[in-house]
C-alpha positions in Angstrom: 6.7 10.1 2.8 6.8 7.1 5.1 9.5 8.0 7.6 11.1 5.9 10.3 9.2 8.0 12.9 5.9 7.2 11.1 6.7 3.5 11.3 7.6 3.7 14.9 4.4 5.6 15.7 2.3 3.0 13.9 4.1 0.2 15.7 3.4 1.7 19.1 -0.2 2.4 18.2 -0.6 -1.1 16.8 0.8 -2.6 20.0 -1.7 -0.7 22.1 -4.6 -1.7 19.8 -3.6 -5.3 19.7 -3.3 -5.5 23.5 -6.7 -3.9 24.0 -8.4 -6.2 21.5 -6.8 -9.4 22.7 -7.6 -8.5 26.3 -11.3 -8.2 25.3 -11.0 -11.5 23.4 -9.7 -13.2 26.5 -12.5 -11.9 28.6 -15.1 -13.0 26.0 -13.7 -16.5 26.0 -13.9 -17.0 29.8 -16.3 -19.6 31.0 -18.5 -21.9 29.0 -18.3 -23.4 25.6 -17.7 -21.3 22.5 -21.0 -21.0 20.7 -22.3 -18.9 17.8 -23.4 -15.9 20.0 -19.9 -15.7 21.5 -18.3 -15.9 18.1 -20.5 -13.0 17.0 -19.1 -11.0 19.9 -15.6 -11.8 18.8 -16.6 -10.6 15.3 -17.5 -7.2 16.7 -14.1 -6.9 18.3 -12.3 -7.9 15.2 -14.3 -5.5 13.0 -13.4 -2.7 15.3 -9.7 -3.6 15.1 -9.9 -4.0 11.3 -11.3 -0.5 11.1 -8.0 0.9 12.4 -6.4 1.2 8.9 -3.9 3.7 10.3 -2.1 0.9 12.1 -2.2 -1.6 9.2 -0.3 0.4 6.5 0.5 -1.8 3.5 4.2 -0.8 3.7 4.5 -2.7 7.0 3.0 -5.9 5.5 4.7 -6.8 2.1 2.9 -9.0 -0.4 4.3 -12.5 -1.2 7.1 -12.9 -3.7 4.8 -15.1 -5.7 2.0 -12.6 -6.4 -0.3 -15.2 -8.0 -0.3 -18.5 -6.1 0.7 -17.6 -2.5 -0.2 -15.4 0.4 1.8 -13.9 3.3 0.7 -14.5 6.9 2.0 -12.3 9.7 1.6 -13.3 13.3 0.5 -10.2 15.2 -0.3 -11.7 18.6 0.0 -15.1 20.3 -1.7 -15.5 23.7 -0.1 -17.3 26.6 0.1 -21.1 26.5 -0.5 -21.0 22.7 -4.1 -19.8 23.0 -5.9 -17.4 20.6 -3.6 -16.2 17.9 -4.1 -13.2 15.6 -2.7 -13.1 12.1 -2.8 -10.6 9.2 -3.1 -12.1 5.7 -1.9 -10.4 2.5 -3.2 -12.2 -0.6 -3.1 -11.5 -4.3 -6.3 -11.1 -6.4 -7.5 -14.4 -7.8 -6.0 -16.6 -5.1 -8.3 -19.5 -4.2 -8.3 -22.2 -1.5 -10.0 -25.6 -1.6 -12.8 -26.4 0.8 -11.3 -26.7 4.3 -12.0 -26.5 8.0 -9.8 -24.8 10.6 -9.5 -27.4 13.3 -10.4 -24.6 15.7 -12.7 -21.6 15.8 -11.9 -18.7 13.4 -12.9 -15.1 12.9 -11.9 -13.3 9.7 -12.3 -9.5 9.3 -11.7 -7.3 6.3 -9.3 -4.4 6.1 -8.7 -3.9 2.4 -10.0 -5.8 -0.6 -12.8 -8.4 -0.7 -12.6 -12.2 -0.2 -15.5 -14.4 -1.2 -16.3 -17.2 1.2 -18.2 -20.2 -0.1 -19.6 -22.3 2.7 -20.3 -26.0 2.6 -21.9 -28.8 4.5 -20.8 -32.5 4.3 -23.2 -34.6 2.2 -23.9 -38.3 2.9 -20.5 -39.3 1.4 -18.6 -36.7 3.4 -18.1 -34.5 0.4 -18.5 -30.7 0.7 -21.8 -29.5 -0.6 -22.0 -25.8 -1.3 -24.5 -23.8 0.8 -24.4 -20.0 1.3 -21.8 -17.6 0.0 -20.7 -14.3 1.5 -18.2 -11.5 0.8 -15.9 -10.1 3.5 -14.5 -6.7 2.9 -13.8 -3.6 4.9 -16.2 -3.4 7.8 -17.3 -7.0 7.5 -16.3 -10.3 9.0 -17.0 -14.1 9.0 -16.8 -16.6 11.8 -16.5 -20.4 11.7 -16.7 -23.1 14.3 -13.9 -25.8 14.2 -15.7 -28.2 11.9 -17.4 -25.7 9.6 -16.1 -25.7 6.0 -15.4 -22.9 3.6 -13.3 -22.0 0.6 -11.9 -18.5 -0.3 -11.5 -16.6 -3.6 -9.9 -13.1 -3.6 -11.9 -10.7 -5.6 -10.5 -8.2 -8.2 -9.0 -5.1 -6.6 -6.2 -2.6 -7.3 -4.1 -3.9 -4.5 -3.5 -7.2 -2.5 -6.1 -8.2 -0.1 -5.4 -7.5 3.6 -7.5 -9.2 6.3 -7.2 -10.2 9.9 -7.5 -13.8 11.0 -8.1 -14.7 14.7 -7.9 -18.4 15.5 -8.4 -20.4 18.7 -4.9 -21.9 18.3 -1.7 -21.1 16.5 -1.5 -22.5 13.0 1.1 -25.1 13.9 -1.2 -26.6 16.6 -4.4 -26.9 14.4 -5.4 -30.0 12.6 -6.9 -28.5 9.4 -8.2 -30.7 6.6 -8.9 -29.7 3.0 -10.9 -31.6 0.3 -8.9 -32.7 -2.7 -11.2 -32.7 -5.7 -9.0 -35.1 -7.7 -8.8 -37.9 -5.1 -12.1 -37.0 -3.5 -10.5 -37.3 -0.1 -10.0 -35.1 2.9 -6.3 -34.4 3.4 -4.4 -32.9 6.4 -2.9 -29.5 5.6 0.8 -29.2 6.2 2.2 -26.4 8.3 2.4 -23.0 6.6 6.1 -22.2 5.9 5.6 -18.5 5.3 4.4 -17.1 8.6 6.3 -14.0 9.9 6.1 -12.5 13.3 5.4 -8.8 13.8 6.3 -7.1 17.1 6.9 -10.4 18.9 7.6 -8.7 22.2 4.0 -7.6 22.4 2.7 -11.2 22.4 2.4 -11.6 26.1 -1.4 -11.6 26.8 
């Protein structure tokens, strides 16, 4: 039984874990440009947080009403001055995204389920050309520099995917572009309308 005391305990434990992780993130980002080795250090922090399945119970993060074509994004932490921001994503099996960049650095860590990441490079025309492919599930992660391109497909599983997404900026401050295969043009993503905030009083790093 998932009682109110269970929920309150998870909430307090989640606050503590988020504060610890985001303090470590802030320290890792101090001084110098963000490069691949530093991104890899951020991946280790996110993998450790994602392993805390006790604080990411599915009952605290409901799936989207449209269980086929949409995902829910929960804001877990926003650093001061709209710096690094951490989200949880709940996405249905089969959901896909077009090739896109993030407009900032990004680290994605798996909690439940598996998402397939197809990576791309721009060819001479500026079109995305597929390169390597990787799966991110429990215990794994992927990291992207601002201009790196990928697409996502949620793999079959008995329950919605749950993953953590750490970005250098909040969603509404990023300039993300996706490739439209019909027009063969890169198009600016509109702001996501379905981001919810969780424990907003803890977002004071």
